[in-house]
BAMI-360758 format. One record per residue (C-alpha): residue in three letters; x, y, z. Coordinates in steps of 0.001 Angstrom, whole numbers, padded with zeros to 6 digits, always signed. Layout:
BEGIN
alaXYZ;...
% end
This chain:
BEGIN
met+010670+001732-000174;ala+009503-002097+000562;leu+011236-004933+001772;glu+010875-007086-001222;ser+012161-004181-003477;arg+015177-003756-001312;arg+016443-007296-000868;pro+018136-006820-004309;val+019826-003732-003392;leu+021107-005194-000296;ala+022009-008103-002650;ala+024249-006364-004725;ala+025594-004434-001798;leu+026562-007637-000277;ala+027883-008706-002735;gly+030149-006171-003850;ser+031547-005683-000419;ala+032468-009412-000772;thr+034227-008793-003620;thr+035961-005855-002485;leu+037405-007774+000242;ala+038025-010773-001197;val+040094-008606-004319;trp+042000-006603-001327;val+042868-010117+001261;val+044426-011557-002776;val+046336-008515-004239;val+047223-006742-000832;gly+047066-009907+002128;pro+045585-009658+005620;val+043560-006824+006124;pro+045514-004442+008507;gly+045183-005366+012470;glu+043467-008583+011970;arg+046287-010611+012513;trp+047071-008823+015549;leu+043264-009005+016495;leu+043474-013062+015652;ala+046172-013195+018015;arg+044785-011359+020629;thr+041725-014241+020485;his+043770-016957+020221;asp+045989-015950+023174;ala+042830-014757+025358;ser+040865-018215+025190;gly+041651-020936+027885;glu+041832-024464+027181;ala+037840-024816+028267;val+037500-021876+025638;asp+039432-024080+022512;arg+037104-027272+023529;ala+033459-025468+023012;ala+035505-023753+019732;leu+035897-027140+018608;val+032260-028594+019676;thr+031251-025627+018254;ser+033362-026019+014662;arg+032286-029738+014238;leu+028251-029099+014753;thr+028259-025867+011892;asp+030281-028603+009908;leu+028908-029001+005996;val+027842-032764+007389;pro+025657-031434+010514;leu+024371-028590+008200;cys+023190-030803+005553;ala+021665-032746+008292;val+019093-029814+009482;ala+017955-028861+006446;ala+017072-032452+005193;leu+015100-032862+008589;val+013693-029202+007543;thr+012564-029568+004301;ala+011854-032867+004713;ala+009067-031769+007251;leu+008236-029048+004720;leu+007612-031686+002050;leu+005560-033645+004456;ala+003213-030573+005080;gly+002636-029784+001543;arg+004606-026949+001857;arg+006753-027662-001445;leu+007944-024201-002668;asp+009363-023290+001092;ala+011332-026699+000728;ala+012520-025282-002354;tyr+013903-022276-001284;leu+015263-023344+001786;val+016925-025618-000678;ala+017862-023090-003342;ala+019322-020908-000351;cys+021506-023849+000973;ser+022995-025799-001488;val+024436-023125-003489;val+026509-021497-001043;trp+027614-025179-000004;ala+028437-025963-003562;val+030083-023168-004444;asn+031720-022082-001255;pro+034674-024099-001634;val+035119-023479-005701;leu+035713-019301-004203;lys+038012-020708-001722;leu+039857-022025-004735;val+039669-018971-006976;ala+040761-016853-004120;gly+043973-019017-003576;arg+044579-017344-000285;ser+046274-019267+002749;arg+045265-020086+005997;pro+046460-017992+008957;asp+050301-019225+009986;leu+050490-018229+013363;trp+050134-021816+015183;pro+049934-024999+013460;leu+046905-026384+012420;pro+045023-030133+012005;glu+046319-031919+008746;ser+042414-032179+008485;val+041712-028303+007702;ser+041596-027694+004209;glu+044480-025550+002404;his+042544-022613+001383;ala+040609-019709+003712;phe+038417-017416+002204;pro+035493-017412+002519;ser+035160-019350+005961;gly+032893-022278+004545;his+031203-022390+008574;ala+030373-018963+007837;ala+028787-019279+004920;gly+027039-022485+005665;thr+025266-021185+009053;thr+024556-018367+007273;ala+023065-019605+004423;leu+021070-021941+006352;val+019606-019483+008933;gly+018779-017682+005686;gly+017134-019962+004093;leu+015116-020639+007332;leu+013763-017075+007969;leu+012663-017244+004417;ile+010051-020016+005759;val+009622-018688+009359;his+006994-015717+010082;gly+005275-013866+012304;arg+007043-013799+015840;arg+008995-017155+015185;arg+010834-015194+012913;val+012055-012947+015131;leu+012978-015857+017733;met+014733-017283+014651;met+016646-014275+013818;val+017963-014200+017880;ile+018814-017968+017808;gly+020135-017732+013999;ala+021991-015009+014540;ala+023777-016213+017634;val+024647-019314+015981;val+026245-017648+012593;ala+028375-015300+015100;thr+029473-018323+017388;ala+030559-020158+013963;gly+032394-017519+013085;leu+033637-016851+016736;ala+035373-020173+016941;gln+036819-020176+013332;leu+039007-017300+015009;val+039532-018545+018396;leu+040658-022198+016818;gly+043638-019647+014367;arg+041610-021283+011428;his+040867-018300+009379;tyr+041536-014729+009710;pro+038244-012219+010377;ser+037909-011248+006757;asp+037833-014824+006168;val+034687-014915+008080;leu+033246-011827+006884;gly+033669-012866+003429;gly+031403-015955+004004;trp+029046-014278+005400;leu+028706-011331+003161;trp+028555-013226+000200;ala+026044-015827+001741;gly+024132-013516+003086;ala+023991-011844-000660;trp+022451-015229-002295;val+020053-015580+000767;leu+018678-012020-000020;leu+018303-012747-003826;val+016542-016250-003088;gly+014172-014375-000689;trp+013558-011737-003412;ala+012945-014913-005576;ala+010489-015941-002950;gly+008245-012696-002559;arg+008090-012747-006672;asp+006561-016244-006982;thr+004154-015566-003891;arg+002630-011821-004906;his+002680-014176-008448;arg+000410-016816-006377;gln-001208-014432-004630;val-003070-013035-007585;ile-003090-015685-009526;gly-007051-015531-009367;asp-006451-012729-011473;ser-006521-015211-014446;leu-010101-015461-013410;thr-010527-011538-014690;asp-008326-011720-017175;met-010607-014230-019116;thr-012435-012301-022113;asp-014020-015524-023704;pro-017471-015440-022212;ala-017451-019328-023216;ala-014398-020136-020805;trp-016682-018767-018256;leu-019914-020090-019252;arg-017895-023156-018902;arg-016551-022989-015348;ile-020247-021478-014083;asp-021304-024951-016158;ala-019160-027071-013892;ala-019667-025144-010757;asn-023589-025675-011307;glu-023155-029316-011710;arg-021202-029793-008318;leu-024316-027591-007211;leu-026585-030047-008216;ala-025106-033158-007325;thr-025512-031632-003697;thr-028675-030515-004465;gln-029984-034267-005358;lys-028692-035543-002423;val-030976-032850+000685;thr-033630-034419+001936;asp-036360-032647+003029;asp-035124-032786+006280;asp-031766-031094+005142;val-034242-028326+004268;his-034813-027021+007747;arg-031414-027204+008759;pro-029306-024408+009853;ser-027064-023117+007006;leu-023249-021745+007486;leu-025391-018056+007040;pro-026826-016567+010729;gly-030463-016946+010041;trp-031047-018740+007060;ser-031582-022668+006684;val-030950-025068+003733;gly-033649-023742+002051;his-032946-020248+002172;val-029917-020634+000498;leu-030841-022823-002495;thr-034322-020370-003267;his-031180-017400-002771;ile-028864-019379-005541;ala-031699-019777-007936;arg-033845-016113-007262;asn-029744-014858-008097;ala-029219-016337-011412;asp-032830-014803-012181;ser-031673-011596-011482;leu-028486-011641-013813;val-031015-012563-015851;asn-032497-009081-015857;leu-028743-007438-016279;ala-028568-009826-019041;thr-031840-007901-020470;trp-030395-004488-019467;ala-027329-005074-021464;arg-028994-006967-024523;thr-031688-004491-024664;gly-030648-001324-023347;val-034091-000789-021789;lys-033289-000311-017532;thr-034071-003768-016240;pro-033180-003715-012344;gln-031381-006792-010854;tyr-034326-006854-008244;ala-037884-004988-008094;ser-036383-003793-004616;pro-034872-005159-001680;glu-038162-006172+000423;ala-039075-008313-002656;arg-035775-009914-002839;asp-036224-010798+000631;ala-039945-011783+000570;asp-039280-014104-002890;ile-036692-016109-000263;glu-038823-016475+002266;ala-041346-017897+000360;gly-039383-020120-001463;ala-037356-021755+001609;tyr-039713-024310+003107;arg-040357-025986-000308;pro-039719-030024-000682;ala-036245-030785-001902;ala-037258-032057-005077;ala-038737-028487-005934;leu-035439-026864-004519;ala-033492-028932-006922;glu-035558-028045-009982;asp-035702-024428-009388;ile-031695-024818-009116;ala-031293-026358-012634;ser-034072-024317-014202;ser-032664-020572-013400;asn-029789-021659-014467;glu-030725-022822-017459;arg-032387-019659-018053;leu-029202-017871-017242;arg-027290-019611-019403;val-029058-019294-022332;ala-029652-015217-021580;leu-025736-015288-021280;glu-025504-017500-024564;thr-027337-015578-026917;leu-025877-011999-025388;pro-024082-009994-028561;pro-020407-009259-027981;glu-021147-005621-028118;ala-023376-006186-024997;trp-020703-007580-022629;ser-019355-003987-022252;val-022328-002296-021323;glu-022720-001005-017623;val-025591-002141-015640;glu-026813-001273-012095;trp-026361-003841-009353;arg-027953-004456-006079;gly-027033-001011-004031;gly-026434+001069-007006;arg-023221-000015-008179;arg-022653+000076-011993;lys-020317-002537-013845;pro-019994-003775-016981;ala-021941-006674-018155;thr-019028-009143-017765;his-019197-008846-014172;ile-022384-011058-014591;leu-019859-013838-014995;ser-017484-013934-012270;ala-020097-012640-009750;arg-022261-015839-011156;leu-019417-017993-010730;thr-017943-016525-007098;glu-022271-016637-006080;val-022333-020028-006839;glu-019339-021634-005061;val-019353-020085-001988;his-023209-020459-001683;his-022825-024136-001881;val-020305-024022+001002;asp-022766-022105+002719;leu-025504-024920+002850;gly-022631-026402+005339;leu-023691-030372+003795;trp-020777-031686+001714;tyr-018852-029300-000451;gly-016342-026800+001310;phe-014077-023918+000828;gly-010921-026357+000100;asp-013235-027491-002829;ile-013686-024855-004460;pro-011189-024494-007323;glu-008005-023308-006458;asp-007567-020043-008805;leu-011112-019034-007295;arg-010295-020054-004247;leu-007128-018195-003572;gln-009502-015027-005197;leu-012065-014865-002869;leu-009158-015218-000303;ala-007060-012297-001276;asp-010346-010388-001447;ala-012142-011566+002258;val-008074-010784+003800;ala-008450-007448+002075;gly-011178-006696+003984;phe-009055-006800+007241;pro-007911-003031+008235;glu-004360-002757+007282;ser-003618-001300+011231;asp-004804-004799+012438;gly-001703-006036+010748;val-003201-009645+009987;val-001444-011562+007114;val-002289-015527+006332;glu-000240-017934+004899;ala-002256-020517+002792;ser-000259-023908+003664;asp-001786-025729+000647;ala-000717-023039-001567;gln+002221-021619-000269;val+000217-018135-000667;arg+000966-014847+001469;leu-001422-012569+001506;pro-001480-009323+002013;ala+001819-008736+000128;gly+004260-006627+001566;leu+002402-006237+004944;thr+004387-005965+008401;pro+002446-008707+010071;lys+001090-007972+013479;ile-000368-011894+014056;thr+000245-014346+010934;val-002581-017175+010694;ile-001630-020230+008995;gly-003620-022879+007608;ser-005267-024524+004627;ser-006161-021813+001737;gly-009977-023444+002668;asp-009704-023093+006252;leu-008520-019599+005692;leu-010758-018644+003456;gly-013690-020131+006350;trp-012527-018181+008782;ala-011708-015403+006785;ser-015411-015281+005668;gly-017040-014940+008668;arg-018298-018863+008363;thr-016134-020790+010637;thr-014282-019832+013860;gly-010998-020884+012340;glu-010375-023452+015253;arg-008085-025640+012963;leu-005811-022638+012352;arg-002121-021795+013631;arg-001475-018151+014676;asp+000994-016732+016762;gly-001651-014600+018926;pro-005390-014347+019843;leu-007561-014291+015997;pro-008387-010691+015303;val-012391-010216+015084;val-013308-010433+010658;pro-015185-007782+009358;glu-018048-009013+007551;trp-017696-010004+004247;arg-020309-011052+001136;
% end
């Protein structure tokens, strides 16, 4: 069972344990042995330990915890990580608001083994310090990943344990009060984490909305918009730009522009096959495809721009006039793959957007519309062997890919920068990671 699916079960187990404990302490009274344990803990501590416990209690009170949460939330918002900020606030605020209510409902008095300060509230179960620190540490764990998460777990566990122990040393809570705070706050954080995981998986596959589109007219509108962006770029390309290296090894800007145009013509061939039922290969041969690209790569910029515009128009006419029944016809793609003609639409949209970036001019991966950009990122990341344990986090879209994989290395950055690296176009110098970047598998 994956971690995401275990979280509700674990949350229910913790909540059930907290409820059972609450019923016991309210109906029966102190858990057997805890008064003795509390007395021994208090007796064993000296003046220095008492002072340390008092400082710990003050540092883990509600006001300092709120201050930490507020600072982290502000940093997340400045970094554009709005959903992470929301998860942290949800994990902390509910616990901090509800715990006083639970104390009133339980109505359990504090230990009476020695006098307590007047500033301490009357009720003890569940411990506010235990619940509050658990909520903050748990909330931070929801937004930290990779090796930093292991470090956070170690530090967080120490903070939570120390906060609970301080309450015992000061005699302000029974051990069951502290345990109750840990249990119920932990249950809530697990539920928030489960919701965060579900949202991440939803956003991770947001690009599926593209493949769910069944209206060719909607697809054509998206392709038109992509073509307009590409044509705007071609209008600025000079004859000198044509000979500049592109992001694709061995290809100039002229090669990429010619390839985009010839791809449109190849898709006209597939549309013709779907409409007529007569086998019409996408390309005459691999050699002919390469020769056409090479022959057209050195033309003037104006000729290349005109080729892009006219080939786009030919493809649009071919797709606009395709009858409804033709979209389900299987056609053979370069390399021998057979797919329905509907694939022409998503293939052309991807072709235009990705190779627009490959020109290496004024359009980057971050300029690709978000839903397509995330779908392409998911596709590129899926090429890494699972044994590599590569997980990417898009800080601008709050997406973590792939879902459910235990990371060996976590790579963090904008979705555009991540796609540039995962597609093999960039070195990933702007990405943050907790280890050396792995070798990127070949993609598109």
